[in-house]
Structure formats: C-alpha cells, structure tokens
Phi, psi and omega in degrees: 000157180196178174236143178218144179260193176100009177261101185259137177260168185297330180283357180102352181286140173258122177262166178249166180234121173275122185236150176210138183225139179289128186296326183278312191260351187062022178280129182279115182261337179225131170208072189253122177280131178231144180290316178233129184280060181279167177297324179293321179296321178294317181292323177300316179294321183292314181291327177296320180288332175291325175292334183274314188246356183098174184272127178285159178281327181215159175220137181243128178222172171276196186259028178299154185293343176284338185257332183208150176249015184293337181253015178293139179249144006276349182229145174301151181213160176272148178240167185297324181297318179296323180294318179298317179296317183294315184282345177262000179073030181263129175286117182263126179239141180241147177283165170291154180294138180058043177227070184293342181293341179297325176255044186297330182295316181283332176293323177292324175298318178299320180296317179295319179299317179295313185296317189268340183233298188296319179287337180279312184283320177070304184227132176256148184292311181224172177295319179296321179295321178296317181295320180295317180295319180292320177300318180296317180294319180295323177301315178295320181298320185272330189251338187245317187288124175285148182244132182297323181292344180253024183058042177065023171270167178270151178302324182297331180287343180254343187280136174229129177298156180291143177268001180290158178296156179294156183297139174259004180290153179297134181255122179302135183280147172247167180307319181292319180291324179296332179279000176107002180266110182263154177282136178248149180295143181238132178273135182288131175270115184272358176230067183288161175278112185247010181303323182296333181275339181261351183291152179295153180233164176209157177199169182254147179223136172270122184289126179288176187298326183272000173079012181237125177229159188261135175260316180219178183300327183242020183216124177235159182234131176253123176243351176100150181294346178296338180262009183304134179084348179277151178262118179251153176260130178257119178250130185220139167232196185291346185243324192228159170232127178245133175258125187235135177227120179053044177069010177248135179287130179260321187200153174225135179211161181293149178279137181229022182220150177286140184296327180294331176293320178293322178296322179296336179265014172106003179291148181248163178295135186251171178273202182293163182297135180280348184202180178297149181288162174291167183295136181284155178243154172262185184295338180270003179088003179267153176296141183241097180216153174293155184301331182264017182295144177265135183243143177244145171220157178250142177219153177260132177278126183280183186290348176264006182076028185236141169236160185244133178217123179052049176063024175234146177262138180231140185252137175234180183295152185295334182290352179264006181301129180082356182269155173268123180244156178253131179252128178249127182236119180253007180105338182236327183227145173247122178255138173255129185235132176221134181054041177059033177223143178285123183252335179192154177221149179225141167296127185209103179273122183207137182282167180297316180300321178292322178295322183288339181273355180290135180300128178082013183292143176216161182281134178277136181237359179240154179287167178291127179290157180287156176279152174302141184302327183262012183283315184276152173300144183225157177213164179252144176219143173261127186286124178283181185294333180276356176077014182241130177245161180245123179224124177052049178064014181241134179277127181240123180272119178261324180117142181296336181296340182257013181303135180089348181280152173264112184249157177252132181245121175262122181267089176285175182293327186239355182201166174251134175247131184246125184239139170255096189070240177261001184260125178281125184247345180196151174225130182231135174299145180267119182253358182233143176264011180296140181287159177276118187248331182247123188251345180248149180281154173296139180295148178282132186254148174282173181295335178274002177093359178269154180283147174279000000 
C-alpha cells in the first residue's frame, strides 16, 4: 500500500490517492481518492477492501505516518493502521527508510497512472468525478491491459480473493455506515463484460489554422490548412483512426492511444468503421502483412492534373483536377480510382516494404472496381479462322470458336479486354506500349472479292 498525490480539483485543491496492489497478480485492490491523507482515511480504505476481498496475510508499506508511529517524535507511538493489522492477524512489513525500490511494483503503478491519466486530465470537476475516472482507468488496468510480468496475461486472471475470515478489527464509521448501511463482501468477477471498453469511439475536433490537431499526448494528425475552421469527426478503435468530414473519409492512420484514455477525454461510443483499417503491426513494431498484400493510399490531383507518389509525378485526366483519388498498389500495377471507378493504371513494380512506408498507406479490403466501358480506347476486329487478332502490334488469341465474329477490343493501360457485344470473352495482359492506330475492322468480303 502507498499514498500518491497529483489529483487536482477545479477549486485548486490537491487530493491524495490511497493505493493498494496485490503482490502476486498486480491487481489493484485500492484506489481511493481522499481529501486529506489522514490515518483514519487510510484505514477506512483498507478495511473497506478487506470486506470486499478478504483479509490479506501480509501488507507492505513505507514508513509514512499513516502506516506506522515508530518514527514519531519525541517518542514512538502506535497508529490506527497498526492496530487494525494487529487485531486482524495481518503481518505488517515496513521498507527501509529512503528505499522506494522495495515497493517498486506499486511505484511503477503510480508512474503509469500519472502518465496515462493524471497528467492528461490535469483537473477534475469534483471529487466524485475524480473517483469515477480513476475507477474506470483502474478497471482497464486490471481487466484489459496485459502485463509483461504475467506473460501478457491480465491481473484479474491471476487474482484470487483471500479465503481468510473477514477482519474483526474496528472499522471507522462513515456517514453511510452510521446510518445502518454495512459493507458486504463482493466476489471478484474474473470474466467481466469489457465490450464497452473495447468498442470504437468518436468525437469532433475543430481544425486549427495550421491544419494540425492533437489526438493524444504523443499523437497528432495533419490534415492541412485547407480544412482550417472545419469540424471533423475522429473515429478510433484499437487499431485505426479515421478522420471524416461531411461523411467523407479524409485520412486513416494507426491508433497509438488506449481507448479508455479517449473516453476519459469525452469520446463517445461509435458505430461501424467508416473505412478499411490501418496497417497492422506485430510485437516488434513492424507492419504485419502477407507479401502479396494490396495497399491503398489517397492523393489530391493538383491543378495541372498531377499527383505525387514516392517523389514521382503522375498524370491523370484533366477532369480529376482538385479531386481526391485512391491509389491501389499490389506490387506490380498501380490503379487510380475515383468515384468508385477505375480511371487509370500503370505498371509499377514495388516491394511490400516500400509500399508500407508510403505516407497514409492502409490495407485494401475491396477488389479493384471496373473501368467505365467507354473510358479506354477501343477498336473493332473481325476474328479470322485461326482465332488470333492483332491489336497495337500484339497478338491476342480469341479462339477459333469466335471465327468470323466482329469483336470490340478495349485497350486498357495494363491489359486488353475483348467483348462480343456486351459479353466479355477474353482478357490479355498488355505487353506493348505501342499506340492503338486502327479502330475499324477490315470489311468482310464475299467469295468473289467484293465487300459486303
């Protein structure tokens, strides 16, 4: 057990926190906010937890005056905490003076509490609000967060209440107890419902003039000064953060904050994900994807019809100027998609590591949409008896079954599509960059050599 400060209220008062942690399981058994850290306040928290979890066999504290009177001047004296331990049969152990490492487990808990909650919130409106926020954070600490010292298990999975009889020591009365309401023992639920803590959250942010706003202490999002003054919605789950403006996704990036911290700052429960998740990470901090994974990124087409990717300029049609397009990279081809339609493709050889390093990359979860039928240049060909036609200096096998038919060939950037009316009958990779020069089929001739 220990005491820690840093719980500030709106009126300027600093409160203290009585803390207790199970030595074996790292389960937090006490996290009680007190206005004044008196010996009676400490004993009230201690006896309440004994009614909840049972009497411990031993307790370890420092030499604070709330825990021991052995260093009281001018003469040693007994304190209420020592009396409760003695009458409950609890072995009381004290650290050496100026040796905080002896209680290193609870000191490490205090550091995590300060970093993730107290330093973030800074000021609580009321004492009850402070207690509620700390209870919520402690619930996550004990039931959700894996601990390295426990082989990445949660403290709740290792914690067992004491089977010893409840304490018979005098319990200082509180106003509620004085009115006749006694504390009853509570059995720990080791499989709590934690869906509410894992559910996605969302909140609104007004973009500042410079286009950069903060999500967490160590994570900021840049959307650009073009969005200054606009209100964007931030959607977050355990893996991804999506920035949404007027129901349109602006950006996706990996999540770097615990969801319970976002809830403490006012985030509300959100609906389903608005877009594909950010790229997953493994335990070493590297992206974890199969080598053939397809990656998506978003880019804005400038006023010259150009977008930039990996220090290269790429040109698209003029009607896309100022539009946001999605680029899909599978390692061999780069597709440009706008309004859920394929607008252009380029041969583009790129490794998985290179794809993952692109700014704004995310994993693609949908197939490449089809191109508009009239988007690509097209030509007509009459299939000869051998079933092979010539388009842009490339031989395309259609099949003898289609001999004599008039087919339409769409010359896409990376392949040729061959259609018989509205039915697609063949697709061939494009191996030549030669332009399409002949658009009409040779006329069909009669046996006497005249055209039909």
